[in-house]
KOLDO-803799 format. One line per 10 residues: number of its first residue (from 1); their letters; for each residue x, y, z of C-alpha. Coordinates in pm, whole numbers, padded with zeros to 5 digits. Layout:
! residues N
NUM = a = X Y Z ~ ...
! end
This chain:
! residues 304
1 = mrmedtdilm = 00000 00000 00000 ~ 00136 00342 -00097 ~ 00166 00628 00155 ~ -00106 00837 -00006 ~ -00355 00548 00026 ~ -00263 00508 00393 ~ -00329 00878 00447 ~ -00674 00846 00295 ~ -00767 00543 00503 ~ -00646 00710 00824
11 = grgeccasrw = -00825 01037 00752 ~ -00509 01242 00687 ~ -00574 01317 00318 ~ -00556 01682 00220 ~ -00930 01703 00149 ~ -01048 01436 00390 ~ -00901 01546 00720 ~ -01228 01580 00909 ~ -01520 01513 00677 ~ -01508 01142 00588
21 = pspcftsscs = -01706 01026 00397 ~ -01888 01341 00289 ~ -01783 01559 -00007 ~ -01423 01445 00032 ~ -01519 01095 -00077 ~ -01532 01213 -00438 ~ -01326 01233 -00753 ~ -01149 01550 -00631 ~ -01012 01353 -00335 ~ -00892 01067 -00554
31 = hslallseag = -00738 01302 -00817 ~ -00886 01072 -01081 ~ -00994 01240 -01405 ~ -01185 00927 -01506 ~ -01384 00948 -01184 ~ -01435 01322 -01233 ~ -01562 01250 -01585 ~ -01807 01001 -01441 ~ -01920 01253 -01182 ~ -01992 01508 -01454
41 = hnlsdflall = -02164 01243 -01662 ~ -02381 01141 -01366 ~ -02474 01503 -01296 ~ -02582 01549 -01658 ~ -02782 01225 -01632 ~ -02960 01347 -01321 ~ -03063 01664 -01503 ~ -03157 01456 -01808 ~ -03386 01235 -01599 ~ -03557 01541 -01453
51 = lslvavyleg = -03605 01681 -01804 ~ -03743 01345 -01920 ~ -03995 01339 -01635 ~ -04115 01687 -01730 ~ -04145 01573 -02093 ~ -04349 01266 -01992 ~ -04589 01494 -01803 ~ -04624 01730 -02101 ~ -04679 01442 -02344 ~ -04978 01332 -02137
61 = rppsatktyg = -05153 01666 -02169 ~ -05451 01669 -02409 ~ -05462 01867 -02737 ~ -05593 02222 -02725 ~ -05708 02491 -02967 ~ -05351 02619 -02995 ~ -05172 02280 -02970 ~ -05390 02057 -03187 ~ -05141 01768 -03168 ~ -05095 01818 -02795
71 = yrragvlaal = -04738 01811 -02658 ~ -04625 01485 -02812 ~ -04296 01632 -02929 ~ -04198 01742 -02579 ~ -04026 01406 -02532 ~ -03843 01445 -02864 ~ -03714 01788 -02762 ~ -03606 01653 -02422 ~ -03417 01368 -02590 ~ -03242 01613 -02824
81 = vnalslvvvs = -03135 01836 -02534 ~ -03012 01531 -02341 ~ -02808 01405 -02636 ~ -02656 01746 -02713 ~ -02557 01786 -02347 ~ -02371 01455 -02373 ~ -02180 01580 -02676 ~ -02066 01885 -02475 ~ -01965 01665 -02179 ~ -01766 01429 -02403
91 = ffifyeafqr = -01560 01708 -02561 ~ -01489 01854 -02217 ~ -01362 01511 -02109 ~ -01140 01487 -02418 ~ -00988 01826 -02338 ~ -00922 01742 -01974 ~ -00778 01400 -02063 ~ -00535 01563 -02307 ~ -00428 01806 -02033 ~ -00383 01519 -01789
101 = iqhpeqvrar = -00157 01330 -02032 ~ 00065 01637 -02060 ~ 00064 01696 -01684 ~ 00009 01362 -01504 ~ -00130 01362 -01151 ~ -00098 01102 -00881 ~ -00422 00905 -00844 ~ -00550 00765 -00516 ~ -00664 00432 -00647 ~ -00848 00301 -00340
111 = vmiavaaagv = -01082 00600 -00325 ~ -01132 00567 -00700 ~ -01231 00200 -00660 ~ -01471 00261 -00370 ~ -01660 00545 -00542 ~ -01673 00359 -00875 ~ -01816 00047 -00707 ~ -02097 00251 -00550 ~ -02162 00415 -00887 ~ -02193 00081 -01067
121 = vmngvialll = -02462 -00036 -00823 ~ -02659 00290 -00837 ~ -02648 00327 -01217 ~ -02726 -00040 -01269 ~ -03042 -00019 -01058 ~ -03165 00293 -01243 ~ -03090 00138 -01583 ~ -03285 -00176 -01486 ~ -03588 00032 -01384 ~ -03579 00223 -01714
131 = wrsprdvnvr = -03539 -00102 -01910 ~ -03864 -00236 -01762 ~ -04062 00079 -01847 ~ -04228 00152 -02185 ~ -03971 00313 -02415 ~ -04011 00601 -02660 ~ -03718 00810 -02781 ~ -03729 01018 -02463 ~ -03706 00721 -02224 ~ -03461 00548 -02458
141 = sallhevgdt = -03226 00846 -02438 ~ -03243 00834 -02057 ~ -03180 00458 -02067 ~ -02876 00509 -02291 ~ -02747 00760 -02039 ~ -02773 00508 -01757 ~ -02638 00207 -01949 ~ -02343 00416 -02062 ~ -02291 00531 -01703 ~ -02295 00174 -01573
151 = lstaavlvgg = -02042 00051 -01831 ~ -01808 00348 -01798 ~ -01820 00338 -01416 ~ -01737 -00032 -01432 ~ -01440 00059 -01652 ~ -01328 00313 -01391 ~ -01354 00039 -01127 ~ -01132 -00194 -01332 ~ -00896 00095 -01406 ~ -00866 00168 -01034
161 = failwtgqyw = -00750 -00188 -00968 ~ -00507 -00163 -01260 ~ -00357 00158 -01119 ~ -00337 00005 -00772 ~ -00150 -00299 -00902 ~ 00078 -00130 -01158 ~ 00120 00225 -01030 ~ 00076 00354 -01388 ~ -00121 00679 -01367 ~ -00159 00719 -01745
171 = idaalsfgig = -00434 00455 -01720 ~ -00660 00721 -01568 ~ -00626 00952 -01871 ~ -00674 00661 -02111 ~ -00995 00565 -01931 ~ -01115 00924 -01963 ~ -01068 00916 -02341 ~ -01262 00589 -02353 ~ -01547 00729 -02141 ~ -01566 01038 -02363
181 = alilwssfgi = -01580 00824 -02676 ~ -01856 00606 -02527 ~ -02063 00912 -02434 ~ -02018 01065 -02780 ~ -02112 00743 -02959 ~ -02425 00690 -02750 ~ -02548 01043 -02818 ~ -02518 01040 -03198 ~ -02801 00792 -03257 ~ -03044 00993 -03043
191 = vretlnille = -02945 01321 -03213 ~ -03000 01167 -03557 ~ -03340 01021 -03466 ~ -03473 01333 -03295 ~ -03362 01560 -03579 ~ -03534 01328 -03826 ~ -03860 01361 -03629 ~ -03833 01739 -03595 ~ -03758 01772 -03969 ~ -04060 01547 -04038
201 = gtprgmslda = -03858 01280 -04212 ~ -03983 00930 -04284 ~ -04002 00742 -03951 ~ -03708 00522 -03859 ~ -03743 00168 -03995 ~ -04034 00255 -04225 ~ -04024 00249 -04607 ~ -04228 00500 -04805 ~ -04226 00265 -05105 ~ -04365 -00021 -04894
211 = vestmrkitg = -04647 00199 -04763 ~ -04737 00315 -05114 ~ -04726 -00039 -05250 ~ -04963 -00160 -04975 ~ -05210 00118 -05054 ~ -05198 00049 -05429 ~ -05281 -00320 -05378 ~ -05617 -00239 -05219 ~ -05910 -00317 -05449 ~ -06052 -00001 -05603
221 = vsdvhdlhlw = -05736 00208 -05574 ~ -05595 00305 -05913 ~ -05323 00550 -05807 ~ -05154 00701 -05501 ~ -04965 01032 -05514 ~ -04861 01327 -05294 ~ -04781 01073 -05024 ~ -04625 01212 -04705 ~ -04524 01019 -04396 ~ -04387 01167 -04072
231 = sigsenhals = -04385 01133 -03694 ~ -04576 01355 -03453 ~ -04385 01199 -03162 ~ -04139 00913 -03150 ~ -04417 00651 -03148 ~ -04697 00847 -03320 ~ -04687 00834 -03699 ~ -04903 01027 -03944 ~ -04974 01004 -04316 ~ -05136 01220 -04581
241 = ahvkiadmat = -05201 01118 -04943 ~ -05416 01161 -05251 ~ -05580 00834 -05359 ~ -05739 00800 -05699 ~ -06044 00573 -05728 ~ -06323 00517 -05984 ~ -06639 00726 -05977 ~ -06864 00547 -05727 ~ -07115 00596 -05451 ~ -06997 00740 -05119
251 = sesdtilrei = -07074 00414 -04938 ~ -06836 00227 -05171 ~ -06555 00484 -05136 ~ -06592 00472 -04758 ~ -06529 00098 -04771 ~ -06202 00160 -04958 ~ -06105 00431 -04708 ~ -06166 00200 -04412 ~ -05958 -00075 -04570 ~ -05670 00167 -04635
261 = neklgqgfgi = -05669 00274 -04271 ~ -05685 -00086 -04148 ~ -05387 -00187 -04363 ~ -05184 00116 -04253 ~ -05264 00059 -03885 ~ -05199 -00314 -03881 ~ -04896 -00317 -04111 ~ -04715 00003 -04017 ~ -04863 00137 -03694 ~ -04997 00446 -03871
271 = hhttiqlehv = -05320 00552 -03702 ~ -05346 00919 -03795 ~ -05422 00965 -04164 ~ -05549 01242 -04390 ~ -05655 01085 -04721 ~ -05807 01280 -05007 ~ -06003 01066 -05252 ~ -05999 01169 -05618 ~ -06282 01026 -05830 ~ -06229 00953 -06199
281 = vcetahgcvi = -06548 00977 -06408 ~ -06568 00690 -06658 ~ -06787 00610 -06958 ~ -06887 00275 -06807 ~ -07056 00315 -06469 ~ -06865 00137 -06190 ~ -06637 -00023 -06448 ~ -06396 00261 -06513 ~ -06272 00133 -06848 ~ -06177 00462 -07016
291 = avreeghidh = -06114 00773 -06813 ~ -06249 01082 -06992 ~ -06203 01357 -06731 ~ -06124 01425 -06369 ~ -06348 01627 -06141 ~ -06241 01845 -05851 ~ -06103 01698 -05532 ~ -06340 01571 -05267 ~ -06205 01647 -04921 ~ -06254 01403 -04639
301 = dhar = -06205 01463 -04271 ~ -05915 01302 -04088 ~ -05956 00929 -04085 ~ -05817 00750 -03783
! end
């Protein structure tokens, strides 16, 4: 056991003289940048979880005259803020790790190990609770925070043992670079997905061609155009389209409309649709052999 570790255990450390195990039992006492990185990461996660809880509350609020879709994108915005905060944290860690490599500091490995072990247990429990809850992009971003925390804190724990056994303090800076890279990697997927939702891109894992093909296969549909597909929230998808059908009675066109909505709901999870039917007047009633002209659009209310 090195002298500095003995000082810590006997309460003679420079920051732990009389306050064990309060604020001194932290990364500043251990002089570990990896542990300090984890502390900053955990603080950002705590704020992220609070933001996610606020977003969950807002998402549950009903639509209003000014917010006709409600607040379903509150969770998307929270996830984006969480992910961007992780990017900032990761670059700060990279900077500090580079400084630490140039100016190494002695690390108190035993304190590093003790704090990291407590962090693994705490983050693991929170990650397990989030894993068992329903997951949209908001909860998934919080879960990624906690899983990343658990893995990186475990790495700090292993690194503490490695420093204790070898006395090589560069391991601390190397761990910091690894933690920063893990944080950065975990944030990119959430940033990409949330930006896609906010820019009203095609939902993740959904093919516009497949949706159009399904609609075209329905009996009575002759053409589909002006097809748009987007997400209101991470799990709420919407569609608008113009569907061309033969000139027919309203009762018959309603049957086609219902079948379209059933196929979209069952096959793609799309339950909010705005479909405009376009009737083609034909020379043969209900046969639609030769199209001679098109009449104006007939607007239909939102079909759900």
